[in-house]
C-alpha positions as CSV (number, residue, x, y, z in Angstrom):
1,X,-41.9,77.6,-7.0
2,X,-44.0,74.4,-6.9
3,X,-47.2,76.3,-7.3
4,X,-45.8,78.2,-10.3
5,X,-44.9,74.9,-12.0
6,X,-48.3,73.5,-11.3
7,X,-49.9,76.6,-12.8
8,X,-47.7,76.4,-15.9
9,X,-48.6,72.7,-16.4
10,X,-52.3,73.7,-16.4
11,X,-51.9,76.4,-19.1
12,X,-49.2,74.6,-21.2
13,X,-50.0,74.7,-24.9
14,X,-51.0,71.3,-26.4
15,X,-48.5,69.6,-28.6
16,X,-49.6,69.9,-32.2
17,X,-48.2,66.6,-33.6
18,X,-50.0,64.9,-36.4
19,X,-51.4,61.6,-35.4
20,X,-50.4,58.8,-37.8
21,X,-53.1,57.1,-39.8
22,X,-53.5,53.5,-38.8
23,X,-53.4,50.9,-41.6
24,X,-53.4,47.1,-41.6
25,X,-50.5,44.8,-42.4
26,X,-52.0,44.5,-45.9
27,X,-53.7,47.2,-47.9
28,X,-54.8,48.0,-51.5
29,X,-52.7,50.6,-53.3
30,X,-53.3,52.1,-56.7
31,X,-50.5,53.1,-59.1
32,X,-51.9,56.0,-61.1
33,X,-48.8,56.2,-63.3
34,X,-48.9,52.4,-64.1
35,X,-52.3,52.3,-65.8
36,X,-54.2,52.8,-62.5
37,X,-53.3,49.3,-61.4
38,X,-54.6,48.4,-57.9
39,X,-52.3,45.9,-56.1
40,X,-52.3,44.2,-52.8
41,X,-49.4,45.6,-50.7
42,X,-47.6,44.4,-47.7
43,X,-46.9,47.2,-45.2
44,X,-43.5,46.2,-43.9
45,X,-42.0,48.3,-41.1
46,X,-38.9,46.0,-41.2
47,X,-38.0,47.0,-44.8
48,X,-36.5,50.4,-45.5
49,X,-37.7,50.9,-49.1
50,X,-40.7,50.1,-51.2
51,X,-40.4,47.4,-53.9
52,X,-42.6,46.8,-56.9
53,X,-42.8,43.4,-58.7
54,X,-41.4,44.0,-62.2
55,X,-39.8,41.9,-65.0
56,X,-37.9,42.5,-68.2
57,X,-36.1,45.4,-66.3
58,X,-33.8,47.2,-68.7
59,X,-32.0,50.5,-68.0
60,X,-31.2,52.8,-70.9
61,X,-30.2,56.4,-71.5
62,X,-32.5,59.1,-72.8
63,X,-31.4,62.7,-73.3
64,X,-28.3,62.0,-71.2
65,X,-30.4,60.7,-68.2
66,X,-30.9,57.2,-66.9
67,X,-34.3,55.6,-67.5
68,X,-35.7,52.1,-66.9
69,X,-38.2,50.1,-69.0
70,X,-40.1,47.2,-67.4
71,X,-43.4,45.2,-67.3
72,X,-45.3,44.5,-64.2
73,X,-44.7,41.0,-62.8
74,X,-48.1,40.4,-61.2
75,X,-50.7,37.7,-61.6
76,X,-53.1,39.6,-63.8
77,X,-50.8,42.2,-65.4
78,X,-51.0,43.2,-69.0
79,X,-48.0,42.9,-71.2
80,X,-47.6,46.7,-71.3
81,X,-44.2,48.2,-71.1
82,X,-43.7,51.2,-68.8
83,X,-40.8,53.6,-68.8
84,X,-39.7,55.9,-65.9
85,X,-36.8,58.1,-65.2
86,X,-34.4,56.4,-62.7
87,X,-34.0,58.4,-59.5
88,X,-31.0,56.3,-58.3
89,X,-29.7,52.8,-58.2
90,X,-30.0,51.0,-54.9
91,X,-27.7,48.3,-53.5
92,X,-29.8,45.8,-51.7
93,X,-28.1,43.3,-49.3
94,X,-29.8,39.9,-49.7
95,X,-29.7,37.3,-47.1
96,X,-27.3,34.6,-48.2
97,X,-28.1,31.0,-48.1
98,X,-26.3,28.9,-45.4
99,X,-23.2,27.5,-47.0
100,X,-20.4,25.3,-45.7
101,X,-17.9,28.1,-46.6
102,X,-19.4,31.2,-45.0
103,X,-16.3,33.3,-45.9
104,X,-17.9,34.7,-49.1
105,X,-20.5,37.4,-48.4
106,X,-23.4,37.7,-50.8
107,X,-22.8,40.6,-53.2
108,X,-25.5,43.3,-53.0
109,X,-27.9,43.4,-55.9
110,X,-28.4,46.6,-57.8
111,X,-32.0,47.7,-58.4
112,X,-33.3,50.7,-60.3
113,X,-35.3,53.1,-58.1
114,X,-38.1,55.3,-59.5
115,X,-40.2,58.0,-58.0
116,X,-43.7,56.6,-58.3
117,X,-47.1,58.0,-57.3
118,X,-49.0,55.7,-54.9
119,X,-52.6,56.0,-53.8
120,X,-53.5,54.6,-50.4
121,X,-57.1,55.2,-49.4
122,X,-57.6,58.8,-50.5
123,X,-54.0,59.8,-49.9
124,X,-51.6,60.2,-52.8
125,X,-47.8,60.4,-52.3
126,X,-44.8,60.1,-54.5
127,X,-42.3,57.6,-53.0
128,X,-39.1,55.9,-54.1
129,X,-39.8,52.4,-55.3
130,X,-37.2,49.8,-56.4
131,X,-38.0,47.4,-59.2
132,X,-37.4,43.7,-58.7
133,X,-39.2,40.4,-59.5
134,X,-41.5,39.7,-56.6
135,X,-43.6,37.2,-58.5
136,X,-42.7,34.4,-56.1
137,X,-44.2,36.5,-53.2
138,X,-47.8,36.8,-52.2
139,X,-47.8,40.6,-52.4
140,X,-46.4,42.3,-55.5
141,X,-45.9,45.6,-53.7
142,X,-44.0,46.0,-50.5
143,X,-44.3,49.3,-48.7
144,X,-41.2,50.0,-46.5
145,X,-40.6,52.4,-43.6
146,X,-39.6,55.4,-45.8
147,X,-42.9,55.2,-47.8
148,X,-44.9,54.6,-44.6
149,X,-43.4,57.9,-43.2
150,X,-44.4,59.7,-46.4
151,X,-48.0,58.5,-45.8
152,X,-47.9,59.4,-42.1
153,X,-48.8,55.7,-41.5
154,X,-48.7,53.4,-38.5
155,X,-49.3,49.7,-39.0
156,X,-51.4,47.4,-36.9
157,X,-50.2,43.9,-37.9
158,X,-53.4,42.4,-36.5
159,X,-55.5,44.2,-39.1
160,X,-55.9,43.8,-42.8
161,X,-57.2,46.1,-45.6
162,X,-58.4,48.8,-43.2
163,X,-58.2,51.7,-45.8
164,X,-61.0,52.2,-48.3
165,X,-60.2,51.1,-51.8
166,X,-57.8,53.6,-53.4
167,X,-59.6,56.8,-54.5
168,X,-57.1,59.5,-55.5
């Protein structure tokens, strides 16, 4: 029996799992549907969803469907208005500030989520991105775990900008 197991281990078929592509903690990502803008993004395995820095966010109805209108809230953004169909509304739990009376839990904020094409290196994927004002953060685009899975990505936090400039 042992020799049979040894023989089987020698002829076992290799596992055909796709190896993830290794990216740095920060990468450049292009937004083909948003004027081809290229933004610095933080690859954040601790966040679930992706977030794009936007301002003047306004939801509206078009042909019976929910849409959102917004401007990019980035350092060098134009004043152009973009419109996208809303995929869903997300409820994001924010960390509440320490207060003397801790009995009140912070109410979750509601954010519109759009399906947006992102280009990382030479890979293009459509991912869910929520819109929120991130202008006080260093990186206007945050790529969370769901989007990282879409890209088949692994993150090495010791590295930065390892992918080529976006070319999709």
